[in-house]
N, C-alpha and C positions, 0 to 999 in steps of 0.2 A: 420675190416670187419663189415658190418652192416646187419641187418635182411633183407633188400631189396635185397642184393646180394644173400643170401640163397634162397629167394623166386624166384629170377630171374633164378637160376639154377634148382631148384626142381619144380617150377611151383606154381601158386597161387590158383589152384583149391582146394576146401575144401569139404570134405564129411560133409554134414549137414542134420539135421532132424528137424521136428517140435515138439513142446512140447507135443502134444497129441498122438504121435506115442507110441507104447508099448515098454516096455523093451525088449520083444522078438524080435521086429522089429530091435531094436538097435543091439542086439546080431547077428542077421542075417547079417546086414551090416558090422559090425566089422569083422566077419568071412570072408565074401565075399571079402572085400577090403583089408584084412590083415592089419588092423590098430588097434590102441589101444584106441582111443577116437573119439567122434563125438561132434561137436559143435551144440547146440540147438539154432535155430534162429526163429525169428518171422518177418513177413512182408518182407521188403526188406533187409534181412540179418542183422537185429538188433540182437545182441548176447544176449540171455536170459539165457543161461546155457551151461554146458559142462558135458558129461557123459563119464566115462572111464571104462575100464575092472574092475578096482578096485572097483568102485562104484557098479557095478553089482554083483561082488562077495560078497561084504558086505551086499547088499540087500538080496541076496539069503540066505546067512548065517544067517541073522537076522530074515527073514520072511518066508523062505522056497520058494519052486518053484512056489507057487501061485503068487508071486510078479511079475513074468514074464509077466502077462497079464495087469499089471498096466501101466499107462502112464509114460513116461520117466521123466516128470516133478516132479514125486514123489521122485526120487532119484538123479536128476541132481544137480550139484553144481551151485548155483544161483549167487554167488559172484565170477564171472569169472575174474581172473587176465589175463590181456592182455598186449601186447607190441605194439609199433609202428614200422614201417619199417625203421626208421632212428636210432633206438637204436643199440648199438654195441653188438656183440656176448658176450662180457664179462659181459655187463649189464644183458642181458637176462639169461645167464648161472647162474649168482648169484641169480637172482630172482627165477629161477627154482629150484636151490639147496636149497635156504632158504624155499621155499614153498613146497618142496618135491613133485613136480609134473613133469610129463614128456612131457606134451603137452601145448603149449602156443599159443592161438589164436592171430593173428595180426589184430589190429583194425585201421581203418582210419575213422575219423568223426563218431565214434560210430557204424560203420558197419564192418562186417567181411571182411578182405582183404587177409587172408591167415592163415596158421598155421605152426608152427615149432615144431619139437620134440627135445628132448635132444640129440638124435642121429644126427639130422641135425646140431645142435650147436657144438657138439663134433667133427664131421667130418670137419666142417668149421674151427674150432680152430686148429685141427691137420694140415690141409692144410696151414693155416696161419703160424704156427710154422715151418713147413717144408720149406715154401717159404723164411721165414726170415733166416733160417739156410743156405739155398742155397745162398742167397744174401751175407751172412757173409763169406761163403767159397770163393765166387767169389771175394769179396773185399780183403780178405787175400791173395788170389792167385795173385792179381794184385799189391799188395803193395811192 
């Protein structure tokens, strides 16, 4: 299974925000949308960063609540790891595990094309394993 198949099922819409939005704005969107990260974009969806709940917690712990009025670009991760929609779920699962992050923007030609979470990847992998097991049972039953 590849990333494009996950996006085909879940959709390609991504919650995104500009770099000048405040951290408080990000918190409101995270809560409203019930998501754990927002991709920061510029212009026509050029990825410039990503901010997660963890980033916000670390910022508040380090600087106090006054940080909430700061622009999101003060705390966002600027070196965003991305994947392509033709990568396999095993490839992206390994990348996410090694990098210890739960959200992976999908990029095409340097532009945001979707986002997958570790939950999306695990769900897809479980479905793949269940399908393989069913195929094996069917093969054994006909042998």
